[in-house]
GUDO-852320 format. One record per residue: residue number from 1; residue in one letter; x, y, z of N, C-alpha, C in turn. Coordinates in steps of 0.2 Angstrom, whole numbers. Last residue first. Example, Ala and Ser with C-alpha at 12.3 -4.5 7.8 and 13.67 -1.06 7.14 Angstrom:
<rs>
- resi;resn;neast;nnorth;nup;caeast;canorth;caup;ceast;cnorth;cup
- 2;S;64;-11;35;68;-5;36;64;0;39
- 1;A;66;-28;39;62;-22;39;66;-16;39
</rs>
This chain:
<rs>
- resi;resn;neast;nnorth;nup;caeast;canorth;caup;ceast;cnorth;cup
- 396;X;-73;-5;123;-73;-6;130;-80;-9;132
- 395;X;-61;-7;110;-68;-7;112;-69;-9;119
- 394;X;-50;4;102;-51;-1;107;-59;-1;109
- 393;X;-48;4;84;-50;8;90;-52;3;96
- 392;X;-45;-4;74;-40;-2;78;-42;2;84
- 391;X;-57;-7;67;-53;-13;70;-47;-10;74
- 390;X;-62;5;64;-66;1;69;-61;-4;72
- 389;X;-52;10;55;-53;13;62;-57;9;67
- 388;X;-55;1;45;-48;1;48;-49;4;55
- 387;X;-68;5;41;-67;-2;44;-60;-3;47
- 386;X;-65;18;37;-69;17;43;-68;10;46
- 385;X;-58;15;26;-55;19;31;-59;17;38
- 384;X;-68;10;18;-63;6;20;-59;9;26
- 383;X;-77;20;17;-79;15;22;-73;10;23
- 382;X;-70;28;8;-71;31;14;-73;25;19
- 381;X;-71;19;-3;-64;21;-1;-65;24;6
- 380;X;-85;19;-5;-81;13;-3;-74;14;0
- 379;X;-88;32;-9;-90;29;-2;-87;23;0
- 378;X;-84;33;-22;-79;35;-17;-82;33;-10
- 377;X;-88;27;-35;-89;24;-28;-84;26;-23
- 376;X;-86;35;-46;-93;33;-45;-94;30;-38
- 375;X;-72;37;-47;-76;43;-45;-84;41;-43
- 374;X;-67;21;-39;-67;26;-45;-72;32;-42
- 373;X;-58;8;-33;-62;14;-32;-62;19;-37
- 372;X;-58;-9;-37;-54;-2;-38;-59;3;-37
- 371;X;-57;-24;-27;-60;-19;-32;-56;-13;-33
- 370;X;-57;-32;-15;-55;-34;-22;-58;-30;-28
- 369;X;-50;-26;-1;-56;-27;-5;-53;-28;-12
- 368;X;-44;-27;16;-43;-28;9;-50;-29;5
- 367;X;-36;-21;30;-42;-21;26;-41;-22;19
- 366;X;-27;-26;44;-26;-26;36;-33;-26;33
- 365;X;-22;-21;60;-27;-23;55;-25;-22;48
- 364;X;-19;-21;77;-17;-21;70;-22;-23;66
- 363;X;-14;-17;94;-19;-19;89;-16;-18;82
- 362;X;-1;-18;99;-7;-18;104;-13;-20;99
- 361;X;15;-24;97;9;-23;94;3;-24;99
- 360;X;29;-15;103;25;-21;104;18;-20;101
- 359;X;38;-4;104;36;-7;97;32;-14;97
- 358;X;39;2;116;44;-3;114;43;-7;107
- 357;X;27;9;117;33;13;116;39;8;114
- 356;X;15;0;106;17;3;112;24;6;111
- 355;X;6;2;91;11;-1;95;12;3;101
- 354;X;-6;-1;79;-5;3;85;0;-1;89
- 353;X;-5;-1;62;-3;-4;68;-3;1;73
- 352;X;-14;-4;46;-12;0;52;-10;-4;58
- 351;X;-17;-5;29;-14;-8;35;-12;-3;40
- 350;X;-27;-7;15;-25;-3;20;-23;-7;26
- 349;X;-29;-11;-2;-27;-13;5;-26;-7;9
- 348;X;-36;-17;-17;-36;-11;-12;-34;-14;-5
- 347;X;-37;-22;-34;-35;-24;-27;-33;-17;-23
- 346;X;-40;-17;-46;-43;-23;-44;-42;-25;-37
- 345;X;-26;-8;-50;-32;-11;-53;-35;-17;-50
- 344;X;-20;-4;-34;-19;-5;-41;-26;-8;-43
- 343;X;-15;3;-19;-20;3;-24;-18;1;-31
- 342;X;-11;0;-2;-9;-1;-9;-15;-1;-13
- 341;X;-4;8;13;-9;5;9;-7;4;2
- 340;X;3;8;30;2;11;23;-3;7;19
- 339;X;7;13;46;6;8;41;6;11;34
- 338;X;2;16;63;7;17;58;6;12;53
- 337;X;-9;27;73;-7;20;70;-2;21;64
- 336;X;-13;35;88;-11;35;81;-9;28;79
- 335;X;-25;43;99;-19;40;97;-18;39;90
- 334;X;-43;42;97;-37;45;100;-31;40;98
- 333;X;-53;38;88;-54;37;95;-48;39;100
- 332;X;-48;41;76;-54;45;79;-55;44;86
- 331;X;-31;42;74;-37;38;75;-42;42;78
- 330;X;-20;47;61;-23;49;68;-30;46;69
- 329;X;-8;37;54;-16;38;54;-17;41;61
- 328;X;6;38;44;3;39;51;-4;41;50
- 327;X;16;28;33;11;33;35;9;33;42
- 326;X;32;28;26;28;25;31;23;30;33
- 325;X;42;34;18;39;27;16;34;24;21
- 324;X;45;43;29;50;41;24;47;34;21
- 323;X;28;49;31;36;49;33;40;47;27
- 322;X;13;58;32;18;53;28;25;54;30
- 321;X;-3;58;39;4;61;38;8;56;35
- 320;X;-20;62;40;-15;58;38;-8;62;38
- 319;X;-35;63;43;-30;65;47;-24;61;46
- 318;X;-45;67;28;-41;62;32;-36;65;37
- 317;X;-51;77;22;-55;71;23;-52;66;28
- 316;X;-42;87;19;-46;88;25;-50;82;27
- 315;X;-26;85;14;-32;83;12;-37;83;19
- 314;X;-11;86;14;-16;91;14;-22;89;11
- 313;X;-2;77;26;-5;76;20;-11;81;19
- 312;X;12;83;35;5;82;34;3;81;27
- 311;X;27;73;37;24;79;35;16;78;34
- 310;X;37;64;50;31;64;45;30;72;43
- 309;X;47;52;54;47;60;53;43;62;48
- 308;X;49;39;54;42;41;57;42;49;57
- 307;X;61;37;49;56;35;45;49;38;47
- 306;X;68;41;61;69;45;55;63;43;50
- 305;X;65;30;69;63;36;71;63;41;65
- 304;X;72;20;62;65;20;62;62;26;64
- 303;X;85;25;65;82;25;58;75;24;57
- 302;X;86;23;79;86;29;76;84;30;69
- 301;X;84;8;80;79;13;82;79;20;79
- 300;X;87;0;64;90;2;71;85;8;73
- 299;X;76;-11;56;80;-5;56;82;-3;63
- 298;X;70;-23;58;73;-22;51;77;-15;51
- 297;X;66;-24;71;69;-30;68;72;-28;62
- 296;X;58;-14;78;65;-13;77;69;-19;75
- 295;X;44;-16;77;48;-19;82;55;-18;82
- 294;X;41;-11;65;39;-7;70;42;-9;77
- 293;X;45;-22;56;48;-15;55;47;-11;62
- 292;X;38;-33;61;45;-33;61;48;-26;61
- 291;X;25;-29;59;27;-31;65;35;-31;66
- 290;X;25;-26;45;25;-21;49;26;-23;57
- 289;X;27;-40;40;32;-35;39;31;-29;44
- 288;X;16;-47;45;23;-49;47;28;-43;46
- 287;X;6;-41;38;6;-40;45;13;-42;48
- 286;X;10;-45;25;10;-38;27;10;-37;34
- 285;X;8;-58;26;15;-56;26;15;-48;27
- 284;X;-6;-59;28;-2;-61;33;5;-59;33
- 283;X;-10;-53;15;-11;-50;22;-7;-52;27
- 282;X;3;-55;3;-3;-58;7;-4;-54;13
- 281;X;9;-50;-13;10;-52;-6;4;-55;-3
- 280;X;19;-44;-26;13;-47;-24;14;-50;-17
- 279;X;24;-28;-34;25;-34;-30;19;-37;-28
- 278;X;27;-13;-39;26;-20;-42;29;-25;-38
- 277;X;28;0;-33;23;-4;-31;22;-11;-35
- 276;X;39;8;-36;34;11;-33;28;6;-31
- 275;X;48;1;-44;49;1;-37;44;5;-33
- 274;X;35;-3;-55;42;-3;-54;43;-3;-46
- 273;X;22;0;-61;23;2;-54;31;2;-52
- 272;X;21;-4;-74;21;3;-73;23;5;-66
- 271;X;20;-18;-73;27;-15;-74;27;-7;-73
- 270;X;10;-27;-71;11;-22;-66;18;-18;-67
- 269;X;-3;-33;-81;4;-31;-81;6;-26;-76
- 268;X;-15;-45;-75;-13;-38;-78;-6;-38;-78
- 267;X;-29;-53;-70;-23;-54;-74;-21;-47;-77
- 266;X;-41;-47;-65;-36;-50;-61;-29;-51;-64
- 265;X;-51;-39;-69;-45;-37;-71;-39;-40;-67
- 264;X;-68;-40;-74;-62;-43;-71;-56;-41;-73
- 263;X;-79;-27;-72;-75;-30;-76;-69;-33;-72
- 262;X;-95;-20;-70;-90;-24;-66;-86;-28;-72
- 261;X;-104;-5;-70;-102;-11;-73;-96;-14;-70
- 260;X;-117;3;-61;-110;2;-61;-109;-5;-65
- 259;X;-128;17;-65;-127;10;-63;-119;9;-63
- 258;X;-132;30;-69;-129;29;-62;-128;22;-60
- 257;X;-135;32;-82;-140;30;-78;-138;29;-71
- 256;X;-120;25;-90;-126;29;-90;-132;27;-86
- 255;X;-108;18;-78;-111;18;-85;-117;22;-85
- 254;X;-92;17;-70;-99;20;-71;-102;19;-78
- 253;X;-85;2;-65;-85;7;-69;-92;10;-70
- 252;X;-74;-7;-56;-81;-5;-56;-81;2;-59
- 251;X;-63;-21;-58;-64;-14;-59;-72;-13;-59
- 250;X;-57;-34;-47;-62;-31;-52;-62;-23;-52
- 249;X;-49;-49;-45;-49;-42;-44;-53;-39;-50
- 248;X;-52;-64;-36;-53;-61;-42;-53;-53;-41
- 247;X;-41;-69;-23;-48;-66;-25;-47;-64;-32
- 246;X;-31;-84;-22;-32;-76;-23;-39;-75;-24
- 245;X;-19;-96;-18;-26;-94;-19;-26;-86;-19
- 244;X;-11;-93;-33;-17;-95;-29;-15;-97;-22
- 243;X;-2;-79;-40;-2;-85;-37;-9;-87;-34
- 242;X;-8;-71;-55;-6;-70;-48;-7;-77;-45
- 241;X;-2;-67;-72;-6;-71;-67;-4;-69;-60
- 240;X;7;-61;-80;1;-58;-79;-3;-61;-73
- 239;X;23;-58;-83;19;-63;-79;13;-60;-76
- 238;X;31;-49;-89;25;-53;-93;22;-58;-89
- 237;X;44;-52;-78;41;-48;-84;36;-52;-88
- 236;X;38;-60;-63;43;-59;-68;40;-54;-74
- 235;X;33;-53;-47;31;-56;-54;37;-55;-59
- 234;X;40;-55;-32;40;-51;-37;38;-54;-44
- 233;X;32;-60;-16;36;-61;-22;35;-56;-27
- 232;X;28;-68;-1;28;-62;-5;33;-63;-11
- 231;X;27;-79;8;23;-79;2;23;-73;-2
- 230;X;36;-76;18;38;-82;14;33;-82;8
- 229;X;43;-66;27;37;-65;22;38;-70;17
- 228;X;52;-64;37;48;-70;37;42;-70;32
- 227;X;60;-53;38;53;-53;41;49;-59;41
- 226;X;70;-57;30;71;-56;37;65;-55;41
- 225;X;65;-59;17;68;-65;21;69;-63;28
- 224;X;59;-46;14;55;-52;14;58;-58;18
- 223;X;71;-38;17;65;-37;20;61;-43;20
- 222;X;83;-41;11;84;-37;17;77;-36;20
- 221;X;80;-50;0;85;-52;5;84;-48;11
- 220;X;70;-42;-7;69;-49;-5;73;-51;1
- 219;X;76;-30;-9;70;-30;-5;69;-37;-2
- 218;X;86;-34;-17;88;-31;-11;82;-31;-6
- 217;X;79;-39;-28;83;-44;-25;85;-41;-18
- 216;X;73;-27;-33;69;-32;-31;73;-37;-26
- 215;X;84;-19;-37;81;-17;-31;76;-23;-28
- 214;X;99;-29;-42;92;-26;-44;88;-24;-37
- 213;X;115;-22;-36;110;-28;-37;103;-25;-39
- 212;X;123;-13;-33;125;-17;-38;120;-22;-40
- 211;X;121;-4;-22;122;-11;-21;125;-15;-26
- 210;X;120;9;-28;124;8;-23;126;1;-21
- 209;X;111;7;-39;117;10;-40;122;9;-34
- 208;X;99;1;-33;103;-3;-38;110;0;-39
- 207;X;95;11;-25;97;5;-22;101;1;-27
- 206;X;92;21;-36;97;22;-31;100;16;-27
- 205;X;81;14;-42;87;15;-46;93;17;-41
- 204;X;72;15;-32;74;9;-34;80;9;-38
- 203;X;71;29;-32;73;26;-26;76;19;-28
- 202;X;64;31;-44;71;33;-44;74;30;-38
- 201;X;52;26;-41;55;22;-46;63;24;-46
- 200;X;48;35;-31;50;29;-29;53;24;-34
- 199;X;45;46;-40;51;47;-35;53;40;-32
- 198;X;34;42;-46;40;43;-50;46;43;-45
- 197;X;24;43;-38;27;36;-39;33;37;-42
- 196;X;20;55;-27;24;54;-33;27;47;-34
- 195;X;9;66;-19;11;59;-20;14;58;-27
- 194;X;15;81;-13;11;78;-18;14;71;-19
- 193;X;16;95;-3;16;88;-3;12;85;-9
- 192;X;21;110;5;19;107;-1;20;99;-1
- 191;X;25;117;16;18;115;16;16;112;9
- 190;X;39;123;8;36;123;14;28;122;13
- 189;X;48;112;-3;44;119;-2;39;118;4
- 188;X;55;101;-6;55;103;1;51;110;2
- 187;X;58;107;-23;59;102;-18;59;105;-11
- 186;X;44;117;-29;51;117;-27;52;111;-22
- 185;X;31;108;-38;33;114;-34;41;112;-32
- 184;X;29;100;-49;23;103;-46;25;109;-41
- 183;X;40;101;-63;39;99;-56;33;103;-54
- 182;X;33;98;-80;37;101;-75;35;99;-68
- 181;X;32;82;-89;29;88;-86;33;92;-81
- 180;X;39;71;-92;36;75;-98;33;82;-95
- 179;X;43;63;-82;47;69;-83;44;73;-89
- 178;X;33;53;-82;33;58;-76;37;64;-78
- 177;X;36;47;-94;29;50;-93;29;55;-87
- 176;X;49;43;-92;48;48;-97;41;51;-97
- 175;X;48;33;-83;51;40;-81;49;45;-86
- 174;X;42;23;-91;38;26;-85;41;33;-83
- 173;X;52;21;-100;45;24;-102;41;27;-97
- 172;X;62;16;-92;63;23;-95;56;25;-98
- 171;X;56;4;-88;57;9;-83;58;16;-86
- 170;X;43;-1;-100;50;-1;-97;51;4;-92
- 169;X;27;-9;-98;31;-3;-98;39;-4;-96
- 168;X;15;-17;-107;21;-18;-103;25;-11;-104
- 167;X;-2;-21;-106;3;-16;-109;9;-16;-104
- 166;X;-13;-28;-102;-7;-31;-103;-1;-27;-106
- 165;X;-24;-19;-100;-21;-22;-94;-14;-26;-95
- 164;X;-27;-4;-104;-24;-9;-108;-21;-14;-103
- 163;X;-40;7;-99;-34;3;-97;-33;-3;-102
- 162;X;-50;16;-100;-46;15;-106;-40;11;-104
- 161;X;-56;16;-88;-60;14;-93;-56;13;-100
- 160;X;-46;21;-79;-48;14;-79;-52;12;-85
- 159;X;-34;31;-90;-39;30;-85;-42;23;-85
- 158;X;-16;28;-93;-23;28;-95;-28;27;-89
- 157;X;-6;39;-84;-7;33;-87;-14;33;-89
- 156;X;-4;51;-77;-4;51;-84;-5;45;-88
- 155;X;-2;48;-64;-8;52;-65;-9;53;-73
- 154;X;10;41;-63;4;37;-63;-2;41;-65
- 153;X;20;50;-62;19;47;-69;12;44;-69
- 152;X;20;65;-54;18;58;-53;16;55;-60
- 151;X;33;76;-54;26;75;-57;25;67;-56
- 150;X;42;81;-40;42;78;-46;35;76;-48
- 149;X;42;87;-27;39;90;-32;39;87;-39
- 148;X;47;80;-16;51;82;-21;49;87;-26
- 147;X;39;75;-6;40;82;-6;45;84;-11
- 146;X;38;61;-3;34;64;-8;34;72;-7
- 145;X;48;55;5;42;59;8;37;62;4
- 144;X;57;50;-4;54;46;1;48;49;4
- 143;X;62;62;-10;59;57;-14;55;52;-9
- 142;X;67;69;1;61;72;-3;58;66;-7
- 141;X;78;61;4;73;62;9;66;64;5
- 140;X;86;64;-7;84;57;-6;78;57;-1
- 139;X;82;80;-13;86;75;-9;83;68;-9
- 138;X;84;91;-26;80;86;-24;84;81;-20
- 137;X;95;99;-31;91;101;-25;86;96;-22
- 136;X;100;93;-42;105;95;-37;101;98;-30
- 135;X;89;91;-50;92;85;-46;97;87;-41
- 134;X;75;99;-52;82;101;-51;85;95;-47
- 133;X;64;94;-65;66;96;-58;73;97;-58
- 132;X;60;93;-79;56;90;-74;58;92;-67
- 131;X;70;100;-86;63;102;-87;58;99;-81
- 130;X;81;93;-83;80;100;-80;73;102;-81
- 129;X;79;76;-81;80;82;-85;78;88;-82
- 128;X;87;64;-71;81;69;-71;83;75;-75
- 127;X;100;59;-74;94;55;-75;87;59;-75
- 126;X;112;65;-72;109;65;-78;103;62;-79
- 125;X;117;54;-58;118;60;-62;115;60;-69
- 124;X;112;48;-46;109;47;-53;110;53;-57
- 123;X;119;52;-35;118;45;-36;116;43;-43
- 122;X;119;65;-35;125;62;-32;125;55;-34
- 121;X;106;69;-38;111;70;-43;118;66;-41
- 120;X;99;69;-27;98;64;-31;104;63;-36
- 119;X;109;75;-13;105;76;-19;104;70;-23
- 118;X;108;70;4;111;70;-2;107;71;-8
- 117;X;100;67;15;101;74;13;105;75;7
- 116;X;102;53;18;95;56;16;95;63;14
- 115;X;115;44;9;113;50;14;106;53;12
- 114;X;121;28;8;116;33;6;115;38;11
- 113;X;130;20;15;130;20;7;126;25;4
- 112;X;130;18;28;134;23;26;134;24;18
- 111;X;121;9;34;128;6;32;132;12;29
- 110;X;110;17;36;114;15;42;120;12;40
- 109;X;107;19;22;109;25;26;113;22;32
- 108;X;102;6;20;108;8;17;111;15;20
- 107;X;91;6;28;96;1;30;103;3;26
- 106;X;84;15;20;86;17;27;91;12;30
- 105;X;81;8;9;85;14;8;88;16;15
- 104;X;74;-2;14;80;-4;11;84;2;11
- 103;X;62;5;18;66;1;23;73;0;21
- 102;X;57;9;6;60;14;10;64;11;16
- 101;X;53;-3;1;59;0;-3;62;6;2
- 100;X;43;-5;10;49;-10;10;55;-7;6
- 99;X;34;5;8;37;5;14;43;0;15
- 98;X;31;3;-6;35;9;-4;38;8;3
- 97;X;23;-8;-6;30;-9;-7;34;-3;-6
- 96;X;11;-3;-5;14;-6;1;21;-7;0
- 95;X;7;0;-17;11;5;-14;13;2;-7
- 94;X;5;-17;-23;5;-10;-25;9;-5;-20
- 93;X;2;-30;-21;5;-26;-15;4;-19;-16
- 92;X;-11;-40;-25;-6;-35;-28;-4;-31;-22
- 91;X;-12;-55;-16;-15;-49;-19;-9;-45;-21
- 90;X;-16;-72;-10;-12;-67;-13;-16;-61;-16
- 89;X;-21;-77;6;-23;-76;-1;-19;-71;-4
- 88;X;-20;-78;19;-14;-81;15;-16;-81;8
- 87;X;-31;-74;25;-25;-70;26;-19;-72;22
- 86;X;-45;-76;13;-41;-76;20;-35;-73;20
- 85;X;-52;-75;1;-47;-81;2;-44;-81;9
- 84;X;-70;-73;0;-63;-70;0;-58;-75;3
- 83;X;-79;-87;-7;-78;-82;-2;-71;-79;-3
- 82;X;-86;-90;-23;-81;-92;-18;-80;-86;-14
- 81;X;-95;-87;-34;-97;-86;-27;-93;-88;-22
- 80;X;-91;-88;-47;-92;-95;-43;-95;-94;-36
- 79;X;-91;-75;-51;-94;-80;-55;-96;-86;-51
- 78;X;-85;-67;-41;-92;-66;-43;-95;-71;-47
- 77;X;-75;-71;-29;-76;-73;-36;-83;-72;-37
- 76;X;-75;-67;-16;-69;-66;-19;-69;-68;-27
- 75;X;-89;-58;-9;-86;-64;-12;-80;-62;-15
- 74;X;-95;-53;8;-95;-53;0;-92;-59;-2
- 73;X;-82;-53;20;-89;-51;18;-89;-51;11
- 72;X;-73;-59;34;-74;-58;27;-81;-56;26
- 71;X;-60;-59;46;-67;-58;45;-68;-57;37
- 70;X;-47;-67;55;-49;-64;49;-57;-64;48
- 69;X;-37;-65;70;-43;-68;66;-44;-64;60
- 68;X;-29;-67;85;-28;-65;78;-34;-69;74
- 67;X;-25;-61;101;-30;-64;97;-28;-62;90
- 66;X;-18;-54;111;-16;-61;109;-20;-64;104
- 65;X;-22;-39;104;-19;-42;110;-16;-49;108
- 64;X;-27;-42;89;-30;-38;95;-27;-41;101
- 63;X;-26;-41;72;-22;-43;78;-25;-39;84
- 62;X;-35;-46;58;-34;-42;64;-30;-45;69
- 61;X;-40;-43;42;-36;-48;46;-34;-43;52
- 60;X;-55;-42;33;-51;-39;38;-47;-44;42
- 59;X;-62;-39;17;-59;-44;22;-55;-40;27
- 58;X;-74;-40;4;-70;-36;9;-68;-41;14
- 57;X;-80;-39;-13;-78;-43;-6;-74;-38;-2
- 56;X;-87;-30;-22;-88;-37;-22;-86;-41;-16
- 55;X;-96;-16;-16;-90;-19;-17;-91;-27;-18
- 54;X;-108;-9;-12;-108;-13;-18;-101;-16;-20
- 53;X;-110;-1;-1;-106;2;-6;-106;-3;-13
- 52;X;-119;-11;6;-121;-4;4;-117;-1;-1
- 51;X;-112;-23;6;-120;-23;5;-122;-16;3
- 50;X;-99;-21;7;-101;-25;1;-109;-24;0
- 49;X;-97;-11;17;-93;-11;11;-96;-15;5
- 48;X;-105;-17;27;-107;-10;24;-103;-9;17
- 47;X;-97;-28;30;-104;-29;27;-106;-22;24
- 46;X;-87;-21;37;-86;-25;31;-92;-26;27
- 45;X;-94;-16;48;-90;-12;44;-89;-15;37
- 44;X;-98;-28;54;-103;-24;52;-100;-19;47
- 43;X;-86;-34;58;-90;-37;53;-95;-32;50
- 42;X;-82;-25;68;-78;-25;62;-82;-28;56
- 41;X;-92;-27;77;-92;-20;74;-88;-20;68
- 40;X;-90;-41;81;-96;-39;78;-95;-32;74
- 39;X;-78;-44;87;-78;-45;80;-84;-42;77
- 38;X;-80;-41;101;-74;-38;97;-75;-39;90
- 37;X;-91;-49;104;-91;-42;105;-86;-38;101
- 36;X;-86;-62;101;-90;-59;97;-91;-52;97
- 35;X;-71;-69;102;-75;-64;106;-79;-60;101
- 34;X;-67;-86;103;-69;-80;99;-73;-75;104
- 33;X;-53;-91;114;-60;-92;111;-62;-85;108
- 32;X;-36;-88;109;-42;-88;114;-48;-89;110
- 31;X;-25;-99;100;-29;-93;100;-35;-93;105
- 30;X;-19;-110;99;-15;-105;101;-19;-99;102
- 29;X;-27;-119;93;-26;-120;100;-22;-114;103
- 28;X;-28;-116;79;-33;-113;84;-31;-114;91
- 27;X;-12;-111;73;-17;-116;74;-22;-113;79
- 26;X;-3;-101;68;-1;-108;67;-7;-113;69
- 25;X;-13;-89;60;-8;-91;64;-7;-98;63
- 24;X;-30;-84;61;-24;-83;58;-19;-86;62
- 23;X;-46;-91;58;-41;-89;62;-34;-89;58
- 22;X;-61;-84;51;-56;-89;51;-50;-87;55
- 21;X;-78;-80;49;-72;-79;53;-67;-85;52
- 20;X;-89;-72;37;-87;-78;41;-80;-76;44
- 19;X;-103;-68;27;-99;-66;33;-96;-72;37
- 18;X;-107;-65;11;-105;-70;16;-101;-67;21
- 17;X;-119;-62;-1;-115;-59;4;-114;-64;10
- 16;X;-119;-65;-19;-121;-67;-12;-117;-63;-7
- 15;X;-117;-57;-30;-122;-63;-30;-124;-65;-23
- 14;X;-115;-39;-27;-112;-46;-27;-118;-51;-27
- 13;X;-18;44;-7;-15;38;-4;-19;33;-8
- 12;X;-20;59;-17;-16;61;-11;-9;57;-13
- 11;X;-32;58;-25;-26;59;-27;-21;61;-22
- 10;X;-44;49;-25;-41;53;-19;-34;54;-21
- 9;X;-46;44;-38;-52;47;-34;-49;52;-28
- 8;X;-34;39;-43;-37;45;-46;-43;48;-43
- 7;X;-29;30;-33;-25;35;-37;-28;40;-40
- 6;X;-34;28;-17;-37;28;-24;-33;33;-28
- 5;X;-25;23;-8;-32;22;-7;-35;23;-13
- 4;X;-12;27;-12;-14;20;-11;-21;18;-10
- 3;X;-13;40;-12;-13;37;-18;-15;30;-17
- 2;X;-13;41;3;-18;43;-1;-18;40;-8
- 1;X;-5;25;6;-8;30;9;-12;34;3
</rs>
């Protein structure tokens, strides 16, 4: 969501231009003939991201009724001109992992191991120093919903132009960065909301405390395996590369004169994300996850309803709200979509699902671009949203 869109730009959530379509799923025989009237406005939205906004590549993986397809624009590799890799291309999951960590927490709630309204101190005594927040007042629900007031450690990591891509952080180092500043507001204070990756690092620790297993293992067993996310994985410590196929990930940095410089940052250390976003996935797996989640295959209906208990995100540019690790988009064409997004150096995703009352998918889309939005290219962030809305809004 807001941080997932652009951590520093929206602190909430090319050599050739190629447009092509490929099919998602088991085979073309299972998919109706192409509907150019359906695809054309989505393709135009992607082309705007690459041709007007100057992003290297953009890609949309779409479900519309019984049709599944992927559209791409621009390139996945600026040196070779290779196209975007399609729905099974690997990418950094970033904050999409929050929805999965949130799912595990709610499963533990259903098992009686965790209470949403219990204080963090009940599970992690002595972890949060008093200067950073009151652990007896911060509830598990607050951590999941970004209403804890805990300072977001990601805001104090080096800016893009100062990034050291192979710097490795321990969990304690990440927490120390977040805890170095006082809380932004009182836990659950009315009308207050601030995205905090620090809160999700703590949720990973809660999972480990009550299960006795690393949070990554619990996410794999309880989410990846159950949802059929066979391509998703967690990189090992000091594993800088990402599995192939994948797009190259780029930073776009402003230089004097209003121009942009491009730097390849595909290989990087993701340890600063921890349970807030250290994981790799594919658009296909993200679609499988949200299909399973919203279809009551990962959570009991009452727990999914709790996940959808949202608070408003205070940003006038977007009609967004955030639940317990799940975001709600209010669509400009009417109705709403559920999903999340992920932003890390070189990789940006937005995923939204429109479902019926029984959780069946009506329309869904994942929009992926292989770059990072900065203050110099906020238009790209806005147009990524527009591409998502275009894919989700019914065309008559």
